[in-house]
C-alpha positions as CSV (number, residue, x, y, z in Angstrom):
1,M,-13.0,38.5,104.7
2,K,-11.5,35.7,102.7
3,A,-13.9,33.8,100.4
4,K,-14.6,30.2,101.5
5,Y,-15.4,29.1,97.9
6,D,-13.7,29.8,94.6
7,Y,-14.7,30.4,91.0
8,G,-16.0,27.2,89.5
9,D,-16.7,25.4,92.8
10,E,-19.9,23.3,92.8
11,V,-22.0,24.3,95.8
12,T,-25.4,23.6,97.2
13,Y,-27.7,26.5,97.8
14,K,-30.3,25.7,100.6
15,H,-33.3,27.9,100.7
16,L,-37.1,28.0,101.2
17,D,-39.2,27.6,98.1
18,E,-42.5,29.6,97.5
19,N,-44.3,27.0,99.7
20,G,-42.0,27.3,102.6
21,R,-40.2,24.0,102.0
22,L,-36.5,23.7,102.4
23,V,-34.9,22.8,99.0
24,S,-31.3,22.4,97.9
25,D,-30.1,23.4,94.5
26,V,-26.6,22.5,93.1
27,C,-25.0,25.4,91.3
28,A,-21.6,26.8,90.4
29,V,-19.8,29.8,91.7
30,V,-19.4,32.4,88.9
31,G,-18.7,35.5,90.9
32,I,-17.4,36.7,94.3
33,T,-18.1,40.0,95.9
34,N,-16.9,41.2,99.3
35,V,-19.2,43.8,101.0
36,E,-16.5,46.3,102.2
37,T,-18.3,49.6,102.6
38,D,-21.5,51.0,104.0
39,P,-22.8,52.0,100.5
40,Q,-22.2,48.4,99.3
41,S,-24.0,47.2,102.3
42,Q,-27.0,49.3,101.5
43,H,-26.9,48.4,97.8
44,F,-26.7,44.6,98.4
45,G,-28.7,44.5,101.7
46,Y,-26.0,42.6,103.6
47,Q,-23.6,43.7,106.4
48,V,-20.1,44.9,105.8
49,G,-17.8,41.9,105.9
50,T,-20.2,39.5,104.2
51,V,-18.9,37.5,101.2
52,L,-21.5,37.3,98.4
53,Y,-21.4,34.8,95.6
54,T,-23.1,34.9,92.2
55,V,-24.1,31.3,91.6
56,E,-25.3,29.8,88.3
57,F,-27.9,27.1,88.1
58,G,-28.2,24.3,85.6
59,D,-30.8,26.2,83.6
60,G,-28.4,29.2,83.1
61,S,-30.2,31.4,85.6
62,D,-28.1,33.1,88.4
63,K,-28.6,34.5,91.8
64,L,-26.5,36.5,94.4
65,V,-26.3,34.7,97.7
66,A,-24.4,35.1,101.0
67,E,-21.7,32.6,101.9
68,N,-23.7,31.3,104.9
69,E,-26.4,30.1,102.4
70,L,-24.0,27.7,100.6
71,E,-22.3,24.4,101.3
72,L,-19.7,22.6,99.2
73,A,-21.6,20.1,97.0
74,S,-21.1,16.4,97.8
75,G,-18.2,14.9,95.9
76,N,-16.0,18.0,96.1
């Protein structure tokens, strides 16, 4: 599967916080992984064919998220 976003793209990660509220965090794409095999699927916990992104937040922390959890940030 072709990646929708590219390295350096500014994206919005929408997710539920610890209180169950929907929050949006702006972050940058710093890594792209295609889940191509069953062992990768088991390792990452996502189906074969999923595109995963490592995104970095403003505080320097990072997280691995699926493509469907991201949107291109406003202004891009």
